[in-house]
VEXKEDREN-706937 format. One record per residue (C-alpha): residue in three letters; x, y, z. Coordinates in pm, whole numbers, plus 32768, in hexadecimal, padded with zeros to 4 digits. Example, Ala and Ser with C-alpha at 12.3 -4.5 7.8 and 13.67 -1.06 7.14 Angstrom:
residues 2
code,c1,c2,c3
Ala,84CE,7E3E,830C $
Ser,8557,7F96,82CA $
END
This chain:
residues 508
code,c1,c2,c3
Met,A02C,AC38,0F4F $
Asn,9EF3,AD16,0F3D $
Thr,9D97,AC99,0F94 $
Thr,9D25,AC6C,0E2A $
Thr,9E5B,ABA5,0DCD $
Arg,9E3F,AAD7,0F0B $
Val,9CD3,AA80,0EC9 $
Arg,9D1D,AA26,0D5E $
Lys,9E43,A947,0DBC $
Val,9D82,A898,0ED3 $
Ser,9C5A,A865,0DE6 $
Ile,9D33,A7CE,0CD3 $
Asn,9DE8,A6EF,0DCB $
Ala,9CA2,A67E,0E6A $
Ala,9BFF,A63B,0D18 $
Thr,9D23,A565,0CA1 $
Asn,9D29,A4B9,0DF6 $
Tyr,9BC0,A44F,0DC5 $
Phe,9BFA,A3E6,0C5B $
Arg,9D28,A318,0CC2 $
Phe,9C61,A27C,0DDC $
Phe,9B3A,A21E,0CFE $
Phe,9C22,A194,0BF7 $
Thr,9CDA,A0C1,0CF9 $
Met,9B90,A051,0D92 $
Val,9B06,9FE3,0C41 $
Val,9C46,9F22,0BF6 $
Ser,9C43,9E7D,0D4E $
Phe,9ACF,9E38,0D33 $
Trp,9B1A,9D6C,0BFB $
Leu,9C6A,9CE2,0C6B $
Ile,9C0E,9C51,0DC1 $
Pro,9B09,9B55,0D45 $
Phe,9BEC,9B09,0C1C $
Ile,9D0A,9AB4,0D0A $
Ile,9C27,99E6,0DEE $
Lys,9B9A,9928,0CC2 $
Asn,9CF3,98D4,0C3A $
Leu,9DAD,9896,0D7F $
Gly,9C9C,9829,0E73 $
Ala,9C29,98AF,0FC4 $
Glu,9D4C,9812,1083 $
Ala,9E54,98B0,0FA2 $
Tyr,9DA1,99FD,0FB9 $
Gly,9DAA,99DA,1134 $
Leu,9F23,9999,111D $
Trp,9F45,9AD0,1042 $
Asn,9E98,9BA9,114A $
Leu,9F54,9B0A,126A $
Ser,A0A0,9B4F,11BA $
Phe,A044,9CBC,1189 $
Ser,9FE3,9CD0,12F9 $
Ile,A138,9C4C,1360 $
Ile,A1EF,9D34,1271 $
Gly,A124,9E53,1300 $
Phe,A1DE,9E2B,1448 $
Phe,A331,9E34,139C $
Ser,A2CE,9F79,12F2 $
Leu,A2D5,A010,1450 $
Leu,A447,A036,140B $
Asp,A3E8,A17B,135E $
Phe,A3F5,A202,14C6 $
Gly,A2FB,A313,1472 $
Phe,A3EB,A3DD,139B $
Gly,A2F4,A3DF,1276 $
Leu,A207,A4D8,1317 $
Gly,A334,A5AB,1372 $
Val,A397,A5BE,1201 $
Val,A23D,A649,11AE $
Lys,A24D,A73B,12D4 $
Trp,A3A4,A7CD,1289 $
Thr,A364,A7E6,1114 $
Gly,A213,A88C,1152 $
Glu,A2A1,A987,1249 $
Thr,A3BC,A9D9,1159 $
Ser,A2B6,AA3E,1056 $
Ala,A252,AB52,1149 $
Thr,A3A9,ABB0,11D8 $
Gly,A48E,AB78,10AB $
Glu,A597,AAC3,117C $
Ile,A602,A9D7,1063 $
Glu,A75B,A989,10ED $
Tyr,A6C8,A925,123E $
Arg,A5D0,A83F,118E $
Asn,A6E4,A79D,10C0 $
His,A7AF,A757,11FB $
Met,A682,A6B6,12A2 $
Leu,A61D,A5E5,1172 $
Ser,A782,A573,1129 $
Thr,A7AE,A503,1290 $
Ile,A667,A43F,1285 $
Phe,A6B4,A3A1,1132 $
Phe,A7FD,A307,11A2 $
Val,A761,A296,12E8 $
Tyr,A655,A1F3,120F $
Leu,A75E,A138,1147 $
Ala,A7F5,A0AA,1286 $
Ile,A69B,A04C,1307 $
Ala,A64B,9F96,11C1 $
Val,A785,9EC0,11DA $
Val,A74D,9E68,1348 $
Gly,A5DA,9E29,130B $
Met,A61A,9D32,11F2 $
Leu,A716,9C7B,12CC $
Phe,A61A,9C52,13E6 $
Leu,A506,9BEF,12F4 $
Ser,A5E3,9AE1,1258 $
Ile,A61D,9A4A,13B0 $
Phe,A4AC,9A64,140C $
Ala,A444,99BF,12C4 $
Val,A4EC,9879,132D $
Phe,A3FE,985B,1455 $
Tyr,A2CC,98F4,13AB $
Pro,A213,97B0,134F $
Thr,A24C,9719,14A9 $
Leu,A1E4,984F,156A $
Phe,A09A,9870,14AE $
Ser,A04D,96FD,147E $
Ile,A05E,9711,1303 $
Asp,A037,95C3,1250 $
Thr,A188,9531,11EF $
Ala,A108,9501,1089 $
Ile,A0F7,9678,1054 $
Ala,A210,96DD,1144 $
Pro,A313,9720,102B $
Glu,A219,97FF,0F75 $
Ala,A1C5,98B3,10BA $
Ile,A335,9901,10F8 $
Ala,A36B,9976,0F90 $
Val,A23B,9A5A,0F99 $
Leu,A2AA,9AEE,10E6 $
Leu,A408,9B3C,1065 $
Ile,A38D,9BD3,0F1D $
Leu,A295,9CB1,0FD4 $
Gly,A3B1,9D07,10C2 $
Ile,A483,9D84,0F9E $
Arg,A356,9E53,0F31 $
Ser,A30E,9EEC,1085 $
Leu,A46F,9F05,1115 $
Ala,A576,9F1A,1003 $
Ile,A49E,9FE9,0F16 $
Gln,A396,A0A0,0FDD $
Ile,A45C,A11A,110A $
Pro,A575,A1D9,1057 $
Leu,A4B1,A248,0F23 $
Ser,A37E,A2B6,0FE7 $
Leu,A443,A3EE,1040 $
Phe,A416,A471,0EDD $
Lys,A29F,A436,0EDF $
Gly,A293,A4E9,1030 $
Ala,A351,A610,0FA0 $
Leu,A257,A62F,0E82 $
Phe,A13D,A614,0F7D $
Gly,A1D2,A723,105C $
Glu,A1FD,A806,0F2F $
Gln,A084,A7D0,0EF2 $
Glu,A0CC,A72C,0DA1 $
Ile,9FD9,A61D,0E08 $
His,9F38,A60B,0CB1 $
Leu,A083,A586,0C2A $
Thr,A097,A472,0D2E $
Asn,9F30,A414,0CD9 $
Ile,9F79,A3F7,0B64 $
Ile,A0AD,A322,0BAA $
Gln,9FEB,A240,0C97 $
Ile,9ED3,A211,0B98 $
Leu,9FCE,A1A0,0A93 $
Gly,A078,A0BB,0B8F $
Thr,9F2A,A01E,0BED $
Leu,9ED3,9FE9,0A7F $
Leu,A024,9F43,0A3F $
Tyr,9FF3,9E5E,0B6C $
Ala,9E92,9DFA,0B02 $
Val,9EF8,9DAA,099D $
Thr,A027,9CDB,0A01 $
Val,9F5E,9C1C,0B0A $
Trp,9E4D,9BD0,0A0C $
Phe,9F48,9B43,0915 $
Ala,A002,9A7C,0A21 $
Leu,9ED3,99DE,0AC8 $
Ser,9E23,999F,097C $
Ala,9F59,98DC,0913 $
Gly,9F36,9801,0A48 $
Lys,A044,98A5,0B1B $
Gly,A026,989F,0C96 $
Ile,A045,997D,0DC6 $
Val,A1BE,99AC,0DA0 $
Trp,A183,9A49,0C4B $
Leu,A075,9B26,0CE3 $
Ala,A16F,9BA7,0DE3 $
Ser,A279,9BD9,0CD5 $
Met,A190,9CA7,0BF9 $
Asn,A12E,9D79,0D25 $
Cys,A29C,9DBB,0D74 $
Leu,A2FD,9E11,0C0D $
Ala,A1DD,9F05,0BDA $
Phe,A22E,9FAB,0D27 $
Leu,A39D,9FD7,0CC6 $
Ile,A344,A083,0B7F $
Glu,A24A,A162,0C35 $
Asn,A350,A1D1,0D34 $
Ile,A457,A21A,0C2A $
Ala,A35A,A30D,0B97 $
Tyr,A33A,A3BB,0CEA $
Val,A4B3,A3EE,0CF2 $
Tyr,A4B7,A488,0B96 $
Phe,A398,A57A,0BD1 $
Ala,A411,A5DD,0D2C $
Tyr,A559,A65B,0C9A $
Lys,A49A,A706,0B84 $
Asn,A38D,A7B3,0C54 $
Val,A410,A7ED,0DB6 $
Lys,A4D5,A92F,0DA4 $
Gly,A647,A906,0DF3 $
Leu,A625,A79C,0E66 $
Arg,A778,A702,0EA9 $
Ile,A7C0,A5B5,0F55 $
Ser,A92D,A57C,0FAD $
Ile,A9EE,A4C7,10BC $
Arg,AAB4,A60B,10E9 $
Leu,A977,A6B1,116A $
Val,A946,A5B2,1281 $
Arg,A96C,A651,13D9 $
Lys,A953,A5BD,1534 $
Gln,A881,A6DF,15B7 $
Asp,A786,A6AC,149C $
Phe,A75D,A541,14FF $
Ser,A718,A5AC,1665 $
Glu,A613,A6A7,15EF $
Ala,A573,A5A8,1508 $
Met,A558,A4AE,1625 $
Gly,A4BA,A5B5,1705 $
Phe,A38B,A5CD,161E $
Ser,A390,A477,157D $
Phe,A39C,A3B2,16C1 $
Tyr,A231,A407,170F $
Ser,A1CF,A3DB,15A4 $
Phe,A276,A286,15BE $
Leu,A1A5,A22D,16EF $
Thr,A06C,A296,1634 $
Thr,A0D2,A1BE,150B $
Ile,A111,A095,15F2 $
Ala,9FB8,A0BD,1687 $
Gly,9F15,A0DC,1531 $
Leu,9FC1,9FAA,14A5 $
Val,9F76,9EDB,15D8 $
Leu,9E0C,9F50,15C7 $
Phe,9DE2,9EE5,145B $
Gln,9ECC,9DB9,144B $
Thr,9E91,9CFE,1591 $
Asp,9D2E,9C97,1532 $
Ala,9DB5,9BB0,1423 $
Ile,9EBC,9B22,150E $
Ile,9DC4,9AE6,162A $
Ile,9CD0,9A3B,153C $
Gln,9DE6,995D,14B0 $
Leu,9E50,98F7,160F $
Phe,9CEA,98A2,1675 $
Phe,9C43,9828,1533 $
Gly,9D31,9802,1408 $
Leu,9D77,9893,12B1 $
Glu,9C1D,9863,1219 $
Leu,9B76,9947,1318 $
Val,9C93,9A41,12EE $
Gly,9C2D,9A53,1180 $
Leu,9ABC,9A7D,11D8 $
Tyr,9AFA,9B97,12CD $
Ala,9BF1,9C3A,11DD $
Val,9AD4,9C81,10E9 $
Ala,9A0B,9D37,11F7 $
Ile,9B46,9DF7,1251 $
Lys,9B79,9E4B,10E1 $
Val,9A1C,9EE2,10BE $
Thr,9A56,9FB2,11F7 $
Glu,9BAC,A015,1176 $
Tyr,9B0F,A097,1035 $
Ala,9A1D,A169,1102 $
Phe,9B39,A1E9,11DB $
Leu,9C18,A23F,10B2 $
Leu,9AFF,A2EB,0FF4 $
Thr,9AB4,A3CB,111B $
Lys,9C25,A40C,115C $
Gln,9C7A,A48D,1001 $
Leu,9C36,A5F8,105A $
Val,9CD1,A5CF,11B4 $
Asn,9E18,A558,1117 $
Val,9E2C,A697,104A $
Leu,9E15,A763,118A $
Thr,9F58,A6DC,1228 $
Pro,A050,A7C8,117B $
Leu,9F4E,A8E1,1186 $
Ile,9F34,A8C3,1301 $
Ser,A0B0,A8E1,131B $
Glu,A09B,AA20,1250 $
Leu,9F79,AAA7,1326 $
Lys,A03D,AA5D,1464 $
Ala,A16E,AB15,13E0 $
Lys,A08F,AC42,1392 $
Gln,9FC8,AC27,14DA $
Glu,9E77,AC1E,1426 $
His,9DAF,AB8C,1548 $
Asp,9C59,ABF8,14C7 $
Thr,9C93,AB2F,1389 $
Ile,9CF8,AA01,1459 $
Arg,9BB4,AA21,1523 $
Tyr,9AF5,AA27,13DB $
Leu,9B9B,A8DF,1379 $
Leu,9B44,A83E,14C6 $
Leu,99D2,A898,14C1 $
Asp,9948,A906,1371 $
Leu,9A1D,A82F,128D $
Ser,99F5,A702,1377 $
Lys,987B,A71B,134A $
Tyr,9894,A6EA,11D3 $
Ile,9990,A5D0,11F7 $
Met,98A8,A531,12F6 $
Ala,978A,A549,11FB $
Thr,985C,A47F,1106 $
Gly,988F,A37C,1216 $
Phe,971B,A35C,125F $
Leu,96C9,A33F,10ED $
Ile,97AA,A20F,10DF $
Ala,974A,A17B,1230 $
Gly,95D4,A1A3,11F5 $
Ser,95EE,A0F1,10A7 $
Val,96B7,9FD4,1144 $
Tyr,95B5,9FAF,125A $
Val,94B0,9F67,114E $
Phe,9577,9EA9,1047 $
Gly,96A9,9E22,1103 $
Gly,9637,9CB8,1100 $
Asp,95D2,9CC8,0F93 $
Leu,9722,9D60,0F3B $
Leu,97E6,9C47,0FDE $
Val,971C,9B32,0F39 $
Leu,970D,9BCD,0DDD $
Trp,9877,9C3F,0DE0 $
Val,9938,9B15,0E69 $
Gly,983E,99FC,0EAB $
Glu,973C,9966,0F99 $
Ile,983E,98F5,1097 $
Tyr,9897,9A60,10E3 $
Ala,9738,9AA5,1167 $
Glu,97C9,9A22,12AD $
Val,987C,9B6E,12E4 $
Thr,974B,9C50,12B0 $
Ile,9728,9CA5,1423 $
Pro,989F,9CE7,144C $
Leu,988C,9DC8,1318 $
Leu,976F,9E95,13AE $
Leu,982E,9EBB,14F4 $
Leu,996D,9F1F,143D $
Ile,98B6,A01F,1367 $
Thr,981E,A0B3,14A5 $
Ser,997C,A0C6,1539 $
Phe,99EA,A17C,13FF $
Val,98D7,A282,1407 $
Val,990B,A2C7,157A $
Ser,9A7A,A30C,152C $
Val,9A47,A408,1413 $
Pro,9A6B,A54E,14DD $
Glu,9BA9,A4C0,1574 $
Leu,9C49,A4B7,1419 $
Val,9C5A,A632,1409 $
Ala,9C8C,A667,157F $
Ser,9DB1,A575,1597 $
Asn,9E50,A60B,145F $
Val,9E39,A768,14F2 $
Leu,9EC1,A6FF,1646 $
Thr,9FE5,A63F,15AF $
Met,A052,A757,14C7 $
Thr,A029,A875,15C0 $
Gly,A0F9,A7FF,16E6 $
Tyr,A016,A702,1792 $
His,A0B9,A5CF,16F8 $
Arg,A102,A53C,1850 $
Phe,9F8E,A53B,18A5 $
Ser,9F3B,A4A1,1751 $
Ala,A033,A389,1794 $
Ile,9FA9,A340,18F0 $
Ser,9E43,A33F,186B $
Ala,9E9E,A251,1752 $
Gly,9F41,A169,184E $
Leu,9E0A,A175,1929 $
Ser,9D2E,A11E,17FF $
Thr,9E0B,9FFA,17A0 $
Gly,9E19,9F77,1903 $
Leu,9C9F,9F84,1928 $
Asn,9C72,9ED7,17D8 $
Ile,9D5D,9DB8,182C $
Val,9CD0,9D84,198B $
Phe,9B64,9D80,191F $
Ser,9BAD,9CAF,17E9 $
Leu,9C55,9BA4,18BE $
Leu,9B39,9BB0,19BC $
Leu,9A25,9B9C,18B7 $
Ile,9AB1,9AB3,17AC $
Lys,9A64,9975,186F $
Pro,98F1,99BB,18B8 $
Phe,98A4,9A7A,1774 $
Gly,99A5,9A06,1670 $
Leu,99EC,9AFC,1556 $
Thr,98D8,9BDE,15D8 $
Gly,999B,9BFF,171E $
Ile,9ACC,9C7C,1661 $
Ala,99F9,9D89,15B9 $
Met,9959,9DE5,1707 $
Gly,9AB3,9E24,1796 $
Thr,9AFE,9F15,1679 $
Leu,99B4,9FCC,16AD $
Ile,99EA,9FF7,1823 $
Ser,9B48,A086,17F9 $
Ser,9ADA,A171,16E1 $
Ser,99B0,A1F2,17A6 $
Val,9A82,A24B,18D5 $
Val,9BBC,A2D9,1835 $
Ser,9B55,A353,16DA $
Gly,99F9,A3C1,173E $
Ile,9A46,A46C,1888 $
Val,9BB2,A487,18F9 $
Ile,9C56,A51D,17C2 $
Pro,9B3B,A60C,1758 $
Ala,9B21,A689,18C2 $
Lys,9C96,A6D6,18C8 $
Ala,9C7F,A78F,177B $
Ala,9B59,A859,1802 $
Arg,9C1B,A8BF,193A $
Ser,9D54,A912,1873 $
Tyr,9C9A,A9F9,1783 $
Glu,9BAD,AA8D,1885 $
Phe,9A52,AA0A,183B $
Pro,9975,A91C,1907 $
Tyr,9964,A7AA,18AF $
Trp,97E9,A7B9,1887 $
Arg,9821,A87F,1747 $
Tyr,98A4,A73C,16AD $
Ile,9752,A6A4,16FD $
Ser,9681,A7CB,1681 $
Arg,9753,A832,1554 $
Val,97F0,A6EB,14DE $
Tyr,973E,A5AF,1558 $
Leu,95D0,A61A,1554 $
Pro,95C6,A6D1,1401 $
Ala,966D,A5A8,1358 $
Ser,95B5,A48F,140D $
Leu,9449,A502,1404 $
Pro,941F,A4EA,1286 $
Ala,94B5,A38A,129B $
Ile,9374,A312,1344 $
Leu,92B4,A369,1207 $
Leu,93C4,A2CB,112F $
Val,93A3,A17D,11E7 $
Ala,9225,A18D,11E4 $
Thr,9223,A1D2,106E $
Gly,9315,A0B4,102E $
Tyr,9244,9FB6,10EA $
Leu,910D,A036,1039 $
Met,91B7,9FF0,0EEA $
Lys,9215,9E91,0F60 $
Phe,90AD,9E56,0FCC $
Phe,902C,9E94,0E6C $
Phe,9150,9E15,0D9C $
Ser,923E,9CEC,0DB5 $
Val,93B9,9D12,0DB3 $
Asp,9439,9C16,0CB5 $
Ser,957B,9CB9,0C3F $
Leu,9676,9DC6,0C9A $
Trp,95D1,9EA8,0B97 $
Asp,9480,9E77,0C43 $
Met,9520,9ED2,0D8E $
Met,95C2,A00E,0D07 $
Phe,9485,A08A,0C5E $
Met,93B5,A042,0D94 $
Ala,94AB,A104,0E6D $
Ile,9487,A241,0D99 $
Pro,9331,A2B8,0E1F $
Gly,93AD,A2AD,0F88 $
Ile,94E9,A36A,0F2B $
Val,941D,A472,0E74 $
Val,9335,A499,0FA0 $
Tyr,9462,A4C3,1087 $
Leu,9503,A5CA,0FA8 $
Leu,93C0,A691,0F84 $
Val,9379,A697,10FA $
Phe,94E2,A6EF,114C $
Trp,94E3,A804,1046 $
Ile,939B,A89E,10B8 $
Phe,93C5,A88C,1230 $
Phe,9536,A866,1285 $
Thr,960C,A908,1176 $
Asp,9692,AA5F,11D6 $
Pro,95E6,AB80,111D $
Ala,9733,AC12,10AD $
Ile,9796,AAC9,100A $
Lys,9641,AAAA,0F64 $
Lys,9666,AC08,0ED8 $
Asn,97C7,ABC3,0E59 $
Ile,975F,AA7D,0DAD $
Lys,962F,AB20,0D0D $
Thr,970B,AC3C,0C8D $
Lys,9801,AB46,0BF4 $
Leu,96E6,AA87,0B4C $
Val,9645,ABC2,0ABF $
His,9790,AC61,0A59 $
Pro,987D,AB3C,0A1E $
Ala,9985,AC12,0973 $
Arg,999E,AD0A,0A91 $
Arg,9AD8,ACF3,0B65 $
END
């Protein structure tokens, strides 16, 4: 793939990534308060707790998913189609076995689920039903069929996966609206989620066979040596996945054990806002995963250094645009979006959004390390982050409540995502860590001071009475940020290229 084709493909994939993200965010932005209104805060807390539990069972993926992207991406550069088919066939049939075993274990666990988490006996049958339905979604459907989405991703046909996911999200939203409007409950919500997800994954299978050159999945292609090779890479990816799931899922479990379902639901909204920020910033990073595999195969280290420093700066700027706006309008957003009661999690939200922005450079650095042979270090770092988060959350939840949980997340992110992982990437690709400070953190953070000041100035003169008021009042601060970043921190070559495109839009 030449440079022009590579840039065009990455640009299309990134653009559709962002469109898919915004579409999903808009749907969720409408759907969450709709679900809370129709089911209640306690049922919404049960919904989030169930997803947190299922998240641990999805560990049974064993990290093979990232391997699928890696081997498919490398094959695009080397042309070793038969080798890829052996690897993917081996993983697929391992996935089938995992799905069967996983559902068996989940069925046994479901019997004890209400007792273990002190769920009211009145809603215990619903809790078990929701858990099993979401288990079918995440184990029986997602684990085996995710291979085909991974193959499309590795082939850099990411725009296709985005289109399919958009349609799946739309189908889910429509069916949920009809079900809840008709007075159906949380079991129907889980069923609609599962059905939409099944249809979405069938589409991945179809388009993978259509677009991944020479793709063939057969039990005859399964080889013992391929399983050993897959485990060699996927084991550390598995450890990283464990750490990530524990990091994001244990908060809900700890809160349930200490406070109950209602506070799980409150904190879940703050987590959701932070998740939107994280996912928005990660859209371009996701596109890079198969590209990094290709760059590694071709030994293009200068391009990888560019990703670590220059590209990270622009991704970091996206993060500060979001974080700065949340610093100003976070409390207003919670109240206007889901209700007055959610103002209680304003401080946790601000701490979580700070944790997010500190972690932004790690998104690229960890991706590069994982896909270029440093997956063991990535796994150890993820485990360290998770351990710190759990320890500090348990230490701080008693004196500080929900704020203590968020403080634990911030501490772990600052140490591991802000220092440990970027420092390792800097050493591995031969540049000093301070360049992360001078070329990534500072250029992106300094304009954010003006963004926050402008936002509070707008709030001083105008009241925030609706979500539309909030969005319009956020615009001046965003414009100020973009202008300052463009004038003082955007690279001259990029400025020149953008100006050329604007003046001569038809030029290629």
